[in-house]
C-alpha positions in Angstrom: -37.0 -69.7 -34.0 -39.3 -68.2 -36.6 -41.9 -70.8 -38.0 -41.8 -70.7 -41.8 -45.1 -70.9 -43.6 -46.5 -70.2 -47.0 -49.1 -67.5 -47.8 -52.0 -70.0 -48.7 -50.9 -73.5 -47.7 -53.2 -75.4 -45.4 -51.8 -77.5 -42.5 -51.6 -81.2 -43.5 -51.2 -82.6 -39.9 -53.6 -82.6 -37.1 -52.9 -82.3 -33.4 -54.1 -85.9 -32.9 -51.5 -87.0 -35.4 -48.7 -85.5 -33.3 -50.2 -86.3 -29.9 -52.5 -89.2 -30.4 -53.2 -90.1 -26.8 -55.0 -86.9 -25.9 -58.5 -86.1 -27.0 -58.3 -83.9 -30.2 -60.6 -81.2 -29.0 -59.1 -80.9 -25.7 -55.7 -80.7 -27.3 -56.7 -78.0 -29.6 -58.3 -76.0 -26.9 -55.2 -76.2 -24.7 -52.9 -75.1 -27.5 -55.1 -72.3 -28.8 -55.5 -70.8 -25.5 -51.7 -70.7 -24.9 -50.5 -67.1 -24.5 -47.5 -67.8 -27.0 -47.5 -68.6 -30.7 -46.8 -72.4 -31.0 -45.8 -74.0 -34.2 -44.2 -77.0 -35.9 -42.1 -77.0 -39.1 -41.3 -80.0 -41.3 -37.9 -80.9 -42.6 -38.6 -78.4 -45.6 -39.3 -75.6 -43.2 -43.0 -75.6 -43.9 -45.5 -74.8 -41.2 -47.4 -78.0 -40.4 -49.0 -76.8 -37.2 -49.9 -73.4 -35.5 -52.1 -72.3 -32.6 -54.3 -69.2 -32.5 -51.6 -67.3 -30.8 -50.2 -66.0 -34.1 -53.4 -64.3 -34.7 -53.9 -63.2 -31.1 -50.4 -61.7 -30.9 -49.8 -60.3 -34.3 -53.2 -60.1 -36.1 -52.3 -62.4 -38.9 -54.6 -65.4 -39.8 -52.5 -68.5 -40.4 -53.0 -69.6 -44.0 -55.2 -66.4 -44.7 -55.3 -65.0 -48.1 -53.8 -61.6 -46.9 -50.9 -63.2 -45.0 -47.5 -62.1 -46.4 -44.5 -64.5 -46.6 -42.2 -65.0 -43.7 -39.4 -62.7 -45.5 -41.8 -59.8 -45.5 -42.6 -60.0 -41.7 -39.0 -59.9 -40.4 -37.4 -56.5 -39.9 -34.9 -55.9 -42.6 -32.2 -55.4 -40.2 -32.8 -58.7 -38.6 -33.4 -60.8 -41.6 -29.9 -62.2 -42.3 -29.4 -63.2 -38.7 -32.6 -65.1 -38.5 -32.1 -66.9 -41.8 -28.7 -68.0 -40.6 -30.2 -69.3 -37.3 -32.9 -71.3 -39.3 -30.3 -72.9 -41.4 -28.3 -73.9 -38.4 -31.2 -75.5 -36.4 -32.6 -77.4 -39.4 -29.2 -79.0 -40.2 -28.5 -80.0 -36.5 -30.8 -82.6 -34.9 -31.5 -82.0 -31.3 -30.2 -78.4 -31.5 -31.9 -75.7 -29.5 -31.8 -72.1 -30.7 -33.3 -68.9 -29.1 -33.5 -65.8 -31.4 -34.8 -62.3 -30.6 -35.9 -60.1 -33.5 -38.6 -57.6 -34.7 -41.7 -58.9 -36.4 -44.2 -56.7 -38.3 -47.8 -56.9 -37.1 -50.8 -56.6 -39.2 -51.3 -53.1 -38.0 -47.9 -52.2 -39.4 -46.0 -51.8 -36.2 -43.1 -54.0 -35.3 -43.2 -56.1 -32.2 -40.2 -57.4 -30.3 -40.5 -61.2 -30.2 -38.5 -64.1 -28.8 -38.5 -67.6 -30.6 -37.3 -70.8 -29.0 -36.8 -73.7 -31.4 -35.6 -77.3 -31.0 -34.9 -79.8 -33.8 -37.1 -82.9 -33.3 -37.0 -84.2 -36.9 -35.4 -87.5 -35.7 -38.2 -88.0 -33.1 -40.7 -90.4 -34.7 -43.4 -88.9 -32.6 -42.9 -85.3 -33.8 -40.7 -85.4 -36.9 -40.5 -81.6 -36.9 -39.0 -78.4 -35.5 -41.1 -77.2 -32.5 -41.1 -73.4 -31.9 -42.5 -71.2 -29.3 -42.8 -67.5 -30.0 -43.7 -64.8 -27.6 -44.3 -61.0 -27.8 -41.5 -59.4 -25.5 -42.3 -55.8 -26.4 -43.4 -55.1 -22.8 -40.3 -56.6 -21.4 -38.1 -54.6 -23.9 -39.9 -51.4 -22.8 -39.4 -52.3 -19.2 -35.8 -53.0 -19.8 -35.3 -49.7 -21.7 -37.1 -47.8 -18.9 -34.8 -49.6 -16.4 -31.8 -48.7 -18.4 -33.0 -45.1 -18.7 -33.6 -45.0 -15.0 -30.2 -46.4 -14.3 -28.6 -44.0 -16.7 -30.5 -41.2 -14.9 -29.2 -42.3 -11.7 -25.8 -42.5 -13.0 -26.1 -38.9 -14.4 -27.5 -37.6 -11.2 -24.6 -39.2 -9.3 -22.2 -37.7 -12.0 -23.9 -34.2 -11.6 -23.8 -34.5 -7.8 -20.0 -35.2 -8.0 -19.6 -32.3 -10.5 -21.5 -30.0 -8.1 -19.2 -31.2 -5.3 -16.2 -30.3 -7.4 -17.6 -27.0 -8.0 -18.1 -26.4 -4.3 -14.5 -27.5 -3.8 -13.3 -25.1 -6.4 -15.1 -22.3 -4.9 -14.3 -22.8 -1.3 -11.5 -20.5 -0.1 -10.8 -18.9 -3.5 -10.9 -15.1 -3.2 -9.8 -14.3 -6.8 -13.1 -14.0 -8.7 -11.6 -14.6 -12.0 -9.7 -17.8 -10.8 -12.8 -19.1 -9.3 -15.0 -18.5 -12.5 -12.4 -20.1 -14.7 -12.2 -23.2 -12.6 -16.0 -23.5 -12.5 -16.5 -23.2 -16.3 -13.8 -25.9 -16.7 -15.6 -28.3 -14.4 -19.1 -27.7 -15.9 -17.7 -28.2 -19.4 -16.1 -31.4 -18.5 -19.0 -32.6 -16.6 -21.5 -32.0 -19.3 -19.3 -33.0 -22.1 -20.1 -30.0 -24.2 -17.8 -28.1 -26.6 -17.8 -24.8 -24.7 -18.7 -23.3 -21.4 -18.8 -19.5 -20.8 -19.9 -17.0 -18.2 -21.2 -13.8 -19.8 -21.3 -10.6 -17.8 -24.3 -8.5 -19.0 -23.6 -5.0 -17.8 -26.4 -2.4 -18.1 -24.1 0.3 -16.8 -21.3 -0.3 -19.2 -23.8 -1.3 -22.1 -21.8 -4.4 -23.0 -21.9 -8.2 -22.8 -18.5 -9.4 -21.7 -17.4 -13.0 -22.1 -14.9 -12.8 -19.4 -14.1 -16.6 -18.9 -14.6 -19.6 -20.9 -13.6 -23.3 -21.3 -13.0 -25.1 -24.7 -12.9 -28.8 -25.2 -9.3 -29.3 -26.5 -10.4 -32.4 -28.3 -12.6 -30.4 -30.7 -10.7 -28.0 -33.0 -13.9 -26.4 -34.0 -14.5 -25.0 -30.6 -13.2 -21.4 -31.0 -12.9 -18.8 -28.3 -15.5 -16.0 -28.0 -13.8 -13.9 -25.3 -14.4 -10.2 -25.6 -16.9 -7.5 -25.4 -20.2 -7.2 -27.4 -22.5 -4.2 -27.4 -26.0 -4.6 -25.7 -27.6 -3.0 -28.8 -27.1 -6.3 -30.6 -30.0 -7.8 -28.7 -31.9 -5.3 -26.5 -35.3 -7.3 -26.4 -33.8 -10.7 -25.5 -31.7 -9.2 -22.6 -34.7 -7.2 -21.4 -36.6 -10.5 -21.4 -33.9 -12.2 -19.4 -34.0 -9.3 -16.9 -37.8 -9.4 -16.5 -38.4 -13.0 -16.4 -35.1 -14.5 -15.1 -35.8 -17.6 -17.3 -33.3 -19.9 -19.0 -33.1 -20.3 -22.7 -32.2 -23.2 -25.0 -31.8 -22.7 -28.7 -30.9 -24.8 -31.7 -29.5 -23.7 -35.1 -31.5 -26.2 -37.1 -34.8 -25.3 -35.4 -36.9 -22.1 -36.0 -36.0 -19.3 -33.7 -38.2 -18.8 -30.6 -40.2 -15.5 -30.6 -37.8 -14.1 -28.1 -34.8 -14.5 -30.4 -36.3 -12.6 -33.2 -34.4 -9.3 -32.3 -31.1 -10.8 -33.3 -30.3 -13.2 -30.6 -30.5 -16.3 -32.9 -28.0 -14.6 -35.2 -25.9 -13.6 -32.3 -25.9 -17.1 -30.8 -25.7 -19.3 -33.9 -24.0 -16.9 -36.2 -21.6 -14.7 -34.3 -20.8 -17.2 -31.5 -21.1 -20.3 -33.8 -23.4 -22.3 -31.5 -25.3 -25.3 -32.8 -27.1 -26.0 -29.6 -26.9 -23.8 -26.6 -28.4 -23.5 -23.2 -28.1 -20.4 -21.2 -29.0 -19.7 -17.6 -29.3 -16.0 -16.2 -28.2 -15.6 -12.6 -26.5 -13.1 -10.2 -29.0 -10.2 -10.9 -27.9 -6.9 -9.6 -28.8 -3.3 -10.3 -25.9 -3.0 -12.8 -26.7 -6.2 -14.7 -26.6 -10.1 -14.5 -24.5 -13.1 -15.6 -25.3 -15.7 -18.0 -24.0 -19.4 -17.7 -23.9 -20.8 -21.2 -22.9 -24.2 -22.5 -23.0 -25.0 -26.2 -22.0 -27.4 -29.0 -20.4 -26.1 -32.2 -20.5 -29.2 -34.4 -23.4 -31.5 -33.6 -27.0 -30.9 -32.5 -27.7 -31.8 -28.9 -31.0 -32.1 -27.2 -30.9 -30.9 -23.5 -32.2 -33.4 -21.2 -34.3 -32.2 -18.2 -31.7 -33.4 -15.6 -29.0 -31.5 -17.4 -31.0 -28.3 -17.1 -31.5 -28.9 -13.5 -27.8 -29.4 -13.1 -27.0 -26.1 -15.0 -29.5 -24.3 -12.7 -28.0 -25.6 -9.6 -24.5 -24.8 -10.8 -25.6 -21.2 -11.6 -27.1 -20.9 -8.2 -23.8 -22.2 -6.6 -21.8 -19.6 -8.6 -24.3 -16.9 -7.4 -23.9 -17.7 -3.8 -20.2 -17.8 -4.2 -20.2 -14.4 -5.7 -22.5 -13.1 -3.1 -20.2 -14.5 -0.4 -17.2 -12.8 -2.1 -19.1 -9.6 -2.2 -20.0 -9.8 1.4 -16.5 -10.7 2.5 -15.0 -7.8 0.4 -17.4 -5.4 2.0 -16.5 -6.8 5.4 -12.8 -6.5 4.6 -13.2 -3.0 3.5 -15.2 -2.2 6.5 -12.5 -3.7 8.7 -9.8 -1.9 6.8 -11.6 1.4 7.2 -12.1 0.7 11.0 -8.4 -0.2 11.3 -7.5 2.9 9.3 -9.8 5.0 11.6 -8.3 3.5 14.6 -4.7 4.0 13.4 -5.5 7.7 12.5 -7.2 8.2 15.9 -4.1 6.8 17.7 -1.8 8.8 15.6 -4.0 11.8 16.3 -3.8 11.4 20.0 -0.1 10.9 19.9 0.2 14.1 17.8 -2.0 16.0 20.0 -0.1 15.0 23.2 3.1 15.9 21.5 1.7 19.3 20.4 0.3 20.0 23.8 3.7 19.5 25.5 5.5 21.3 22.7 3.0 24.2 23.0 3.7 24.5 26.6 7.5 24.8 25.8 6.8 27.3 23.0 4.7 29.5 25.3 7.6 29.6 27.8 10.1 30.3 25.0 7.9 33.1 23.5 7.1 34.4 27.0 10.7 34.7 28.1 11.7 36.2 24.8 8.9 38.9 25.3 10.2 39.6 28.8 13.7 39.8 27.6 12.7 42.1 24.8 11.0 44.4 27.2 14.1 44.8 29.4 16.7 45.1 26.6 18.2 48.3 25.3 20.9 46.8 23.1 19.8 46.7 19.6 22.3 43.9 18.8 20.7 41.7 21.5 17.3 42.5 20.4 18.1 40.9 16.9 18.8 37.7 18.8 15.4 38.0 20.6 13.8 38.5 17.2 15.4 35.4 15.9 13.9 33.4 18.9 10.5 34.8 17.9 10.8 33.8 14.3 11.8 30.3 15.1 9.0 30.1 17.7 6.4 31.1 15.1 7.7 28.5 12.7 7.5 25.9 15.4 4.0 27.1 16.2 2.8 26.6 12.6 4.0 23.0 12.9 2.1 22.4 16.1 -1.0 23.9 14.5 -0.7 21.4 11.7 -0.4 18.5 14.1 -3.4 19.7 16.2 -5.4 20.2 13.0 -4.8 16.6 12.0 -5.6 15.4 15.5 -8.8 17.4 15.5 -7.7 18.9 19.0 -6.8 22.5 17.9 -8.7 25.3 19.6 -11.3 26.4 17.1 -12.7 29.9 16.5 -16.0 28.7 15.1 -17.9 31.3 13.1 -20.9 31.1 10.8 -19.9 32.5 7.4 -20.8 32.5 3.7 -18.7 30.0 1.8 -19.0 32.0 -1.4 -17.4 35.1 0.2 -14.7 33.1 1.7 -13.9 31.6 -1.7 -13.9 35.1 -3.4 -11.6 36.5 -0.8 -9.1 33.6 -1.1 -8.7 33.7 -4.8 -6.0 36.3 -5.1 -3.9 34.7 -2.4 -4.1 31.2 -4.1 -3.2 32.7 -7.5 0.0 34.2 -6.0 0.7 30.9 -4.3 0.5 28.6 -7.2 2.3 30.9 -9.7 1.5 31.9 -13.3 2.3 28.5 -14.9 -0.9 27.2 -13.4 -4.3 28.3 -14.5 -6.7 28.8 -11.5 -10.4 28.3 -12.3 -13.2 28.8 -9.8 -16.7 27.3 -10.5 -18.9 28.5 -7.5 -22.5 27.6 -7.0 -24.5 30.8 -6.9 -26.7 29.6 -4.1 -26.0 30.8 -0.6 -24.1 28.3 1.4 -23.4 29.0 5.1 -20.9 26.9 7.2 -20.2 26.9 10.9 -16.5 26.2 11.5 -13.2 28.1 11.8 -12.9 29.9 8.6 -9.1 30.3 9.0 -8.9 26.5 9.2 -10.8 26.1 6.0 -8.5 28.6 4.2 -5.6 26.6 5.5 -7.1 23.5 4.1 -7.6 25.1 0.7 -4.0 26.5 0.7 -2.6 23.1 1.6 -4.7 21.5 -1.3 -3.6 24.2 -3.8 0.1 23.6 -2.8 -0.3 19.9 -3.3 -1.8 20.5 -6.7 1.0 23.0 -7.6 3.6 20.5 -6.7 1.8 17.8 -8.8 2.0 20.0 -12.0 5.7 21.1 -12.2 5.2 21.9 -15.9 2.0 23.8 -15.3 -1.6 22.9 -15.8 -5.0 23.8 -14.5 -6.3 23.9 -10.9 -10.0 23.9 -10.6 -12.0 24.7 -7.4 -15.7 24.3 -7.5 -18.6 24.3 -5.0 -22.0 22.7 -5.0 -24.8 21.6 -2.6 -25.3 17.9 -1.8 -27.8 16.1 0.3 -26.3 13.0 2.0 -28.6 10.2 3.0 -27.6 7.2 5.2 -26.9 5.1 2.2 -24.6 7.7 0.3 -20.9 7.8 0.9 -21.0 5.3 3.7 -17.2 5.2 3.7 -17.1 8.8 4.9 -19.4 8.1 7.8 -21.4 11.3 7.3 -24.6 12.2 9.2 -27.6 12.6 6.8 -28.2 16.1 5.9 -27.3 19.1 3.7 -23.6 19.5 2.8 -21.5 21.9 0.9 -19.2 20.1 -1.5 -15.9 21.7 -2.3 -13.9 20.0 -5.1 -10.2 20.8 -5.8 -9.1 19.1 -8.9 -5.9 19.2 -10.9 -4.6 17.6 -14.1 -1.3 16.7 -12.6 0.7 13.4 -12.4 -1.9 11.7 -10.2 -1.4 9.0 -7.6 -1.4 5.2 -7.3 -3.8 3.5 -4.9 -1.0 2.7 -2.5 -0.2 6.3 -2.1 -3.8 7.3 -1.6 -4.1 4.6 1.1 -1.5 6.6 3.3 -2.3 10.0 2.0 -3.6 11.6 5.1 -1.1 9.9 7.6 1.1 12.6 9.3 4.6 12.9 8.0 3.8 10.7 4.9 5.2 12.4 1.8 6.2 11.4 -1.6 8.4 14.6 -2.1 12.1 14.7 -1.8 13.8 15.0 1.5 13.6 18.6 2.8 10.8 19.6 0.4 7.7 18.5 2.5 6.8 17.9 6.0 4.0 15.4 5.3 1.6 17.4 7.5 -0.2 19.4 4.8 -2.9 16.9 3.7 -3.1 15.3 7.2 -4.1 18.8 8.5 -6.7 19.1 5.7 -8.1 15.7 6.8 -8.3 16.8 10.6 -9.8 20.2 9.6 -12.6 18.7 7.6 -13.3 15.9 10.2 -13.3 18.5 13.0 -16.0 20.4 11.1 -18.1 17.2 11.0 -17.4 16.5 7.4 -15.5 14.0 5.2 -13.1 14.1 2.4 -12.7 11.7 -0.5 -9.9 11.2 -3.0 -10.0 10.1 -6.7 -6.8 9.8 -8.6 -4.8 7.4 -10.7 -1.2 7.9 -12.3 -1.4 10.2 -15.2 -5.0 11.4 -14.7 -4.7 14.1 -12.1 -6.4 14.2 -8.7 -9.8 15.2 -7.4 -10.3 16.1 -3.6 -13.9 16.3 -2.7 -14.5 18.0 0.8 -18.1 17.5 2.3 -18.8 20.2 4.9 -22.2 20.3 6.8 -24.4 23.3 6.6 -24.8 24.3 10.2 -26.5 27.5 11.4 -26.3 27.1 15.1 -24.2 29.8 16.8 -21.0 28.8 18.5 -19.1 31.3 20.5 -15.6 32.1 19.1 -12.5 31.9 21.0 -10.9 35.1 22.1 -9.1 36.7 19.1 -6.4 38.6 21.0 -5.1 40.1 17.6 -8.4 42.0 17.3 -8.8 43.0 20.9 -7.9 46.2 22.6 -4.2 47.1 23.3 -2.6 45.3 26.3 -3.3 47.0 29.7 -2.9 45.7 33.2 -5.0 45.9 36.3 -5.1 45.2 40.0 -7.6 42.4 40.2 -6.8 39.0 41.7 -6.1 36.3 39.3 -6.0 32.6 40.2 -3.7 30.9 37.7 -3.7 27.1 37.5 -1.0 25.5 35.4 0.7 22.1 35.9 3.8 23.0 34.0 6.4 24.5 36.5 8.4 26.7 34.0 5.2 28.0 32.4 3.4 28.7 35.7 6.4 30.9 36.9 6.6 32.7 33.6 2.9 33.7 33.4 2.7 34.6 37.1 5.7 36.9 36.7 4.2 38.4 33.5 0.9 39.1 35.1 2.4 40.6 38.2 4.5 42.9 36.0 1.2 44.3 34.7 -0.1 45.0 38.2 -2.2 41.9 38.8 -2.4 40.0 42.1 -1.6 36.5 41.1 -2.3 33.3 43.1 -0.7 30.2 41.6 -1.8 26.6 41.8 -0.2 23.6 40.2 -3.4 21.6 39.7 -7.2 21.6 40.3 -7.0 20.5 44.0 -4.4 23.1 44.8 -6.7 25.7 43.1 -9.7 24.7 45.2 -7.6 25.1 48.3 -6.4 28.6 47.3 -10.1 29.5 46.7 -11.0 28.6 50.2 -8.2 30.8 51.7 -9.2 33.9 49.6 -12.5 35.5 49.6 -12.0 37.6 46.5 -10.9 36.1 43.2 -11.7 38.0 40.0 -10.5 35.6 37.4 -9.5 32.0 37.1 -6.9 31.5 34.4 -6.7 27.7 34.1 -5.1 25.1 31.7 -7.7 22.9 30.2 -5.9 19.5 30.3 -4.3 18.7 33.6 -3.8 15.6 35.6 -6.3 14.7 38.4 -8.8 17.5 37.6 -9.1 19.2 34.2 -10.1 22.8 33.8 -13.8 22.4 33.1 -14.3 20.3 36.3 -12.4 22.9 38.3 -14.6 25.6 36.9 -17.7 23.9 38.0 -16.3 23.3 41.4 -15.2 27.0 41.8 -18.6 28.2 40.9 -20.1 26.7 44.1 -17.9 29.0 46.3 -17.5 32.0 44.0 -20.6 32.2 41.7 -19.4 35.4 40.1 -16.0 34.3 39.3 -14.9 35.0 35.7 -13.1 32.2 33.7 -10.5 32.1 31.1 -8.9 28.8 29.7 -5.7 28.3 28.0 -4.8 25.3 26.1 -2.5 23.9 23.5 -5.3 21.5 22.6 -8.8 20.7 23.8 -8.9 16.9 23.6 -12.3 15.8 24.8 -12.4 18.1 28.0 -15.8 19.6 26.9 -17.3 16.4 25.6 -19.7 16.0 28.5 -19.9 19.6 29.5 -21.4 21.6 26.6 -22.5 24.4 28.8 -18.9 25.4 29.4 -18.1 25.8 25.7 -19.0 29.4 26.0 -16.0 30.1 28.1 -13.1 31.7 26.1 -10.0 29.8 25.3 -6.6 31.3 24.8 -4.6 29.1 22.4 -1.1 28.2 23.2 1.5 29.3 22.3 0.8 33.0 22.9 2.8 36.1 23.5 2.9 38.0 26.7 0.8 40.9 25.4 -1.9 38.4 24.0 -2.1 37.0 27.5 -2.5 40.4 29.1 -5.1 41.6 26.6 -7.0 38.2 27.0 -7.0 38.6 30.8 -8.2 42.1 30.6 -11.0 41.3 28.2 -12.0 38.2 30.3 -12.3 40.2 33.5 -14.3 43.1 31.8 -16.5 41.0 29.4 -16.0 37.3 30.2 -18.5 34.7 31.5 -18.9 32.8 34.8 -19.1 29.1 35.2 -22.6 27.6 35.5 -23.5 26.0 38.8 -23.3 22.2 39.0 -23.8 19.4 41.6 -20.9 17.5 40.1 -18.4 16.0 42.5 -15.3 18.2 42.3 -13.0 15.6 43.5 -13.5 13.4 40.4 -10.1 12.3 39.0 
């Protein structure tokens, strides 16, 4: 209870009057040394006693000339309440009242005080209202600090719960947009702001994209800012973000920081309408970074340190989630590429096996048709034989495409100038695509040499041109260009190319284009989008096989309505590789009398070829497999040529060749095969031996045998076990 006193009134009662049984000096000493301000009021509210606590605590001299009245000392906001308390206690004997209020000290500051008063006016020994007043400013500060600490703990717990909610929202969500939408909502609700956004700052696109945001539905002034904004609005600020990776806080009512002078302040507080904003940069990549921004649009808000720490933690959570998504996406892509590679490999092996067996059948069909043709004089029957040949040639083209896809076709590798090949093929391609399509060649003038089968490369270009023609039924433009590219370990990882120099051939059209689901299956055999009967589905699969066989890679870019671009990467390789025998360019067929050991596991084909060679004068020894051939070689001293299939059960042709070289070091070798598979994978020294590709005609066989005997090579000696199976 506040003691009332006048500005110049002297006290009219001594301590001994109030407490007569105690020595006056001792009484005064005890009361003056008390830490509180002690006082007594009379029935009129006048101060009749006061100790030195009033001076010690508040600086005022009791009864001094400079002392203001009681009304001046009470804080205006507390005056009415304290006046009511005084009226109550003075009118009620024995009543105790405790009041807390603010009292102005002599130095001008206000202290928090607590006064305890009791009405003892009816006590004849006192006849007054006794008050005790103490300074509780330190206690109030401690309480405020405790409340602030408690509030801080509550906020920390709230932030921790919010971060946990963010972690729950992130876990297991693969859709980036859905994840970010959930995160901005949780952050906005957790901080109690008007808006929360994530801005994608793209250096490559040159834009700031507000791709997701949350708005407080309770505040109608919180408007959406979704959309794209050009980076040119604020180049210096974004460069500062990029270089320092430092968060930014800005307020519309405060002067703009130096970093905001390039227009960022106007962008934030004008265009975006922020009153107070806090933005955290995160997820830095080569192409740009993200900004996590929270703001208010109607009221100023001072950002507390724990709020900034929370925002930094939330930004880090989002960054880690985005990194995880990127890693998982790359992993899924790698797994998909591996699965696709394994699928294509399996299909290739199946296609190669089918083509091998079919080539054996075609060789027999063509061979028997040739023998029949040699012994027919009836022209009418000859027409039937010609029909057999035509059908066999068409079937041969199909097997060649299958083998090209499976990368098991017999290759006639040559080193050639790419520019010359492209020049030579132009007229043929123009006739192929027709007059409604403009054919444009853009060839690099630099010399580019490749080591592969040039006929196969021509076949690949023809298939791509046909594919482009069919994509432009109303006409258009087909562009074929060449360039040089250097591939490192980090470039084009999806193509699995070895580092080095490559020739790039691009075949582009402005046709109807393709959707991604079509591109995903584009190189699979028999996959086609054409009508039934208008496509085999082997054209692009053979292109894939040809390019991969040459050690290159192929990439496709297309979308509906934008045309297609096929990019073929072919390695520049100048190492010489012996070509397979080209029977069409050899001398005319002629026989001989030499001894030929023929090894073929197919019964029909073995009988056919032995009969054909005997009809040209050769002595023929036949064997059904490698072990049988070794036995034949032991029974015969002279064998001039071994004509062997490459892929056979128990012992393949290359293993047989090595074993025969032990007994007949000067024996000549000629392989025949519908496909090579991996027969030469661990025997590179045998790759110089010529191969006759199945199916072949009888005269091709005879010319190849004659050339192999006259000009062929022998097998190198080896210590390998010939009984390997």
